[in-house]
C-alpha positions as CSV (number, residue, x, y, z in Angstrom):
1,M,110.4,104.1,111.8
2,G,109.9,104.9,108.2
3,T,111.9,107.4,106.2
4,P,110.1,110.8,105.7
5,F,109.2,112.0,102.3
6,G,111.9,114.0,100.6
7,S,114.8,111.9,102.0
8,T,117.5,111.1,99.5
9,D,119.5,108.8,101.8
10,S,121.6,106.5,99.7
11,P,125.2,105.4,100.1
12,P,127.6,108.1,98.7
13,A,129.7,105.4,97.0
14,N,126.6,104.5,95.0
15,A,125.8,108.1,93.9
16,R,126.7,107.4,90.2
17,A,124.9,104.1,89.9
18,E,121.9,103.6,87.7
19,L,118.6,104.7,89.3
20,H,115.5,102.5,89.4
21,A,112.2,103.3,91.1
22,V,110.0,100.7,92.9
23,T,106.4,101.5,93.9
24,G,105.7,100.2,97.4
25,A,109.2,99.0,98.4
26,F,108.0,98.9,102.1
27,G,105.3,96.4,101.1
28,F,105.2,92.8,100.0
29,T,106.4,92.4,96.4
30,G,108.2,95.7,96.2
31,R,110.4,94.9,99.2
32,F,111.9,91.9,97.4
33,V,112.4,93.8,94.2
34,A,114.1,96.6,96.0
35,R,116.4,94.2,97.9
36,R,117.5,92.5,94.7
37,L,118.2,95.9,93.1
38,L,120.3,97.1,96.0
39,D,122.2,93.8,96.1
40,A,123.0,94.4,92.4
41,G,124.5,97.8,93.1
42,V,121.6,99.8,91.7
43,R,120.3,103.0,93.3
44,V,116.7,102.6,94.4
45,R,114.0,105.2,94.9
46,T,110.7,104.1,96.2
47,L,107.4,105.9,95.6
48,T,105.1,105.3,98.6
49,N,102.0,106.7,100.3
50,S,103.1,105.3,103.6
51,P,106.4,106.9,104.6
52,G,105.8,105.9,108.3
53,K,106.1,102.2,107.6
54,P,109.1,100.4,109.0
55,D,112.1,100.8,106.7
56,P,113.8,97.4,106.3
57,F,116.6,98.9,104.2
58,G,118.3,101.1,106.8
59,G,117.8,104.4,105.0
60,H,119.5,103.1,101.8
61,L,116.4,104.0,99.6
62,E,115.5,107.4,98.3
63,V,111.8,108.0,99.3
64,R,109.3,110.0,97.3
65,P,105.5,110.4,97.6
66,L,103.3,108.2,95.4
67,A,101.1,111.3,94.7
68,F,98.7,110.2,91.9
69,D,96.7,113.4,92.3
70,D,99.8,115.6,91.6
71,P,100.9,114.7,88.0
72,A,103.8,117.2,88.0
73,G,105.0,116.1,91.4
74,L,104.7,112.4,90.3
75,A,106.8,113.1,87.2
76,E,109.4,114.9,89.3
77,S,109.6,111.9,91.6
78,L,110.5,109.8,88.6
79,R,113.1,112.3,87.2
80,G,116.4,110.6,86.6
81,V,114.9,107.1,86.9
82,R,115.8,104.6,84.1
83,V,113.5,101.7,85.1
84,L,110.2,101.8,87.0
85,H,109.2,98.6,88.7
86,N,105.5,98.9,89.4
87,T,103.9,96.7,92.0
88,Y,101.0,99.0,92.9
89,W,97.4,97.6,92.9
90,V,94.4,96.9,95.2
91,R,93.1,93.5,95.9
92,F,89.4,94.3,96.0
93,N,86.9,97.2,96.0
94,H,86.4,98.8,99.4
95,A,85.6,102.1,100.9
96,G,88.5,104.4,100.1
97,F,89.9,102.3,97.2
98,S,88.7,100.4,94.2
99,H,89.8,98.7,91.0
100,R,88.5,101.7,88.9
101,Q,90.6,104.1,91.0
102,A,93.6,101.9,90.8
103,V,93.4,101.9,87.0
104,R,93.2,105.7,87.0
105,N,96.2,105.9,89.3
106,T,98.3,103.5,87.3
107,L,97.5,105.3,84.1
108,A,98.7,108.5,85.8
109,L,101.9,106.7,86.9
110,F,102.6,105.5,83.3
111,S,102.0,109.0,82.0
112,A,104.3,110.5,84.6
113,A,107.0,108.0,83.8
114,K,106.9,108.8,80.1
115,Q,107.0,112.5,80.9
116,A,110.0,112.0,83.2
117,G,111.9,110.1,80.5
118,V,111.8,106.7,82.2
119,E,113.2,104.2,79.6
120,R,111.5,101.0,80.7
121,I,108.6,99.9,82.9
122,V,108.4,96.5,84.5
123,H,104.7,96.1,85.5
124,V,103.1,93.5,87.7
125,S,99.8,92.3,86.1
126,I,98.0,89.0,86.8
127,A,97.8,85.6,85.0
128,N,94.9,85.2,82.7
129,A,94.2,89.0,82.5
130,S,91.5,89.5,79.9
131,A,89.3,92.3,78.6
132,D,86.5,89.7,78.3
133,S,86.8,88.4,81.8
134,P,83.6,88.3,84.0
135,F,85.7,89.6,86.8
136,E,86.6,93.3,87.2
137,Y,90.0,92.5,88.7
138,Y,91.1,90.7,85.5
139,R,89.5,93.2,83.1
140,S,91.2,96.1,84.9
141,K,94.6,94.4,84.7
142,A,94.0,93.7,81.0
143,A,93.2,97.4,80.4
144,L,96.4,98.5,82.0
145,E,98.4,96.0,79.9
146,A,96.9,97.4,76.8
147,A,97.7,101.0,77.9
148,L,101.3,100.1,78.7
149,E,101.7,98.3,75.3
150,G,100.4,101.5,73.6
151,S,102.4,103.9,75.7
152,G,105.6,104.0,73.5
153,V,107.7,103.2,76.6
154,S,109.7,99.9,76.6
155,F,108.0,97.4,78.9
156,A,107.9,94.0,80.5
157,I,104.6,92.8,81.8
158,V,104.9,90.0,84.4
159,R,101.8,87.9,85.2
160,P,102.0,86.0,88.5
161,A,99.2,83.4,89.2
162,L,99.6,83.2,93.0
163,L,102.5,84.6,95.1
164,F,103.8,83.1,98.3
165,G,106.6,84.0,100.7
166,P,107.3,85.8,103.9
167,G,104.4,88.2,104.4
168,D,102.0,86.8,101.9
169,I,98.3,86.7,102.7
170,L,96.6,83.7,101.0
171,I,98.9,80.9,101.9
172,N,99.6,82.3,105.4
173,N,95.9,82.7,106.1
174,I,95.0,79.2,104.9
175,A,97.6,78.0,107.4
176,W,96.2,80.3,110.1
177,M,92.7,78.7,109.6
178,L,94.1,75.2,109.7
179,R,95.7,76.1,113.1
180,H,92.4,77.5,114.5
181,F,89.6,75.4,113.1
182,P,89.0,71.6,113.3
183,V,87.2,71.6,109.9
184,L,87.8,73.7,106.8
185,G,85.3,74.3,104.0
186,I,86.2,73.7,100.4
187,F,84.2,75.5,97.7
188,G,82.7,73.1,95.3
189,D,84.8,70.0,94.5
190,G,88.2,71.7,95.2
191,R,89.7,70.4,92.0
192,Y,90.4,73.8,90.5
193,R,94.1,74.3,90.1
194,L,96.7,76.8,91.3
195,R,100.3,77.5,90.2
196,P,102.1,79.3,93.1
197,V,105.4,81.1,92.7
198,H,107.7,82.5,95.4
199,V,107.8,86.3,95.6
200,D,111.6,86.4,95.5
201,D,111.6,84.3,92.3
202,M,109.3,86.9,90.7
203,A,111.5,89.7,92.0
204,A,114.5,88.1,90.4
205,L,112.7,87.9,87.1
206,M,111.6,91.6,87.4
207,V,115.1,92.8,88.0
208,A,116.3,90.8,85.0
209,Q,113.6,92.2,82.8
210,G,114.6,95.7,83.9
211,S,118.0,95.1,82.2
212,A,116.4,93.6,79.1
213,R,115.4,95.5,76.0
214,G,112.5,93.9,74.2
215,D,108.9,94.3,75.0
216,V,107.6,91.1,76.6
217,V,104.6,89.6,78.5
218,V,105.6,86.7,80.7
219,D,103.7,84.4,83.0
220,V,105.4,84.0,86.4
221,V,104.8,80.5,87.9
222,G,106.6,78.0,90.1
223,P,107.5,74.4,89.5
224,E,104.5,72.9,91.3
225,A,100.8,72.9,90.4
226,Y,98.0,71.9,92.9
227,A,94.4,71.2,93.0
228,Y,93.1,73.6,95.7
229,R,92.1,70.8,98.1
230,D,95.5,69.2,97.7
231,L,97.2,72.5,98.4
232,V,95.3,72.9,101.6
233,G,96.1,69.4,102.6
234,M,99.8,69.9,101.9
235,I,99.9,73.0,104.0
236,G,98.1,71.3,106.9
237,E,100.6,68.4,106.8
238,A,103.6,70.8,106.6
239,I,102.5,72.7,109.8
240,G,101.3,69.6,111.6
241,H,97.6,70.5,111.4
242,R,95.8,68.3,108.9
243,R,92.1,68.9,109.0
244,L,88.9,67.5,107.7
245,L,88.0,69.3,104.4
246,L,84.2,69.6,103.7
247,R,82.7,70.6,100.4
248,V,80.4,73.6,100.8
249,P,78.3,75.6,98.3
250,V,79.6,79.0,97.2
251,W,76.9,80.9,99.1
252,A,77.8,79.2,102.4
253,G,81.5,79.9,101.8
254,L,80.7,83.5,101.2
255,V,78.6,83.8,104.3
256,A,81.4,82.2,106.4
257,A,84.0,84.5,104.9
258,R,81.8,87.5,105.6
259,A,81.3,86.5,109.2
260,M,85.0,85.8,109.7
261,G,85.8,89.2,108.2
262,L,83.5,91.0,110.7
263,V,85.3,89.3,113.6
264,L,88.8,90.0,112.1
265,R,87.9,93.5,110.8
266,D,89.1,92.5,107.4
267,V,87.9,91.2,104.0
268,V,88.8,87.5,104.1
269,L,87.6,86.6,100.6
270,T,85.4,88.2,98.0
271,R,82.9,86.8,95.6
272,E,85.2,87.7,92.7
273,E,88.2,86.1,94.3
274,M,86.2,82.9,94.9
275,G,84.9,83.0,91.3
276,G,88.4,83.5,89.8
277,L,89.8,80.7,92.0
278,M,87.1,78.2,91.0
279,A,87.4,79.2,87.3
280,G,91.0,78.1,87.4
281,L,92.4,81.6,86.8
282,L,95.2,81.0,89.3
283,D,96.7,78.3,87.0
284,V,98.8,78.7,83.9
285,Q,100.2,76.1,81.6
286,G,103.8,76.3,80.5
287,P,107.4,76.1,81.9
288,A,108.2,77.3,85.4
289,T,109.8,80.7,85.7
290,G,110.6,80.3,89.4
291,A,112.5,77.5,91.1
292,T,111.2,77.5,94.7
293,R,108.7,74.7,95.6
294,L,105.9,75.7,97.8
295,S,105.9,72.3,99.5
296,E,109.6,72.7,100.5
297,W,109.1,76.3,101.6
298,A,106.1,75.4,103.7
299,R,108.0,72.7,105.5
300,A,111.0,74.9,106.1
301,N,108.8,77.7,107.5
302,A,106.3,75.5,109.3
303,A,107.2,77.1,112.7
304,D,106.0,80.5,111.6
305,L,103.5,79.9,108.8
306,G,100.0,80.9,109.9
307,T,100.9,81.7,113.5
308,R,99.4,85.2,112.9
309,Y,96.5,86.3,110.7
310,A,97.6,88.6,107.9
311,S,95.1,91.5,107.4
312,E,94.7,93.1,104.0
313,L,92.9,96.1,105.4
314,A,95.5,96.7,108.1
315,R,98.2,96.8,105.4
316,R,96.2,99.3,103.5
317,R,96.0,101.8,106.4
318,P,98.5,104.5,105.6
319,A,101.3,104.6,108.2
320,R,102.4,108.1,109.3
321,P,105.8,109.1,110.6
């Protein structure tokens, strides 16, 4: 079971170590960041709104509430923290959460961190964030980058294009569909490109940036780049389920995603996500900042990849102790 709010469980021998905070250490990205910090001998405090989630760290994290509606309490949760690693965000607008709300919440987090005396913030953004983007996701991320840059707190902004690894959604669910359907639809020509990076490679970079001094914005990408249709074909080959890929118009893809979502009780893909993918926003030019190859990882994890559907909405439901 998870650790209840207010717990300060941490190894006594580590009591004088430097303290870092990680938002969502029981989630996907935050889990890898917290593990890297613990392995480096750092004390770790997580801010979470789901204290009942399974704790993979055996009680070695301090746990505090991620209480955006309580500015004083949020600042108190960050008291004594030197570096805040922020992974909090929402993937799409939905009943109960939205990009607009996530921006307000993150701004409250930045403000609380400054009030608490946090020296540095390592913040997860997104590749190709832009105030001029036609997509709210990318505009919202750009607004937060600008706010952090103007906050007066030392910062590192990391911009992943596409994350993969144990517990990811997109790569896993592509594999799940390949396992369950004889034909897969590809939106348009499928030539739009992606630059995937392993989540632990990004975690390593975030931990390193926590120890750095200068303000920096860095793209986080792996060593391989794919056209989308080639990525799907590679995954199918890796798991032993190559399928026929058919070009479909955007409207048909959205209808299919909506129908699948109703069956799975999830949001499989949104119009904005499809638009960003087809616009090439999951691709970044430049040198790799991660070493793990998706092709090698997919083959090594073929027995498990896509065996279960990963639901975004299920993850968003707060767990209770």
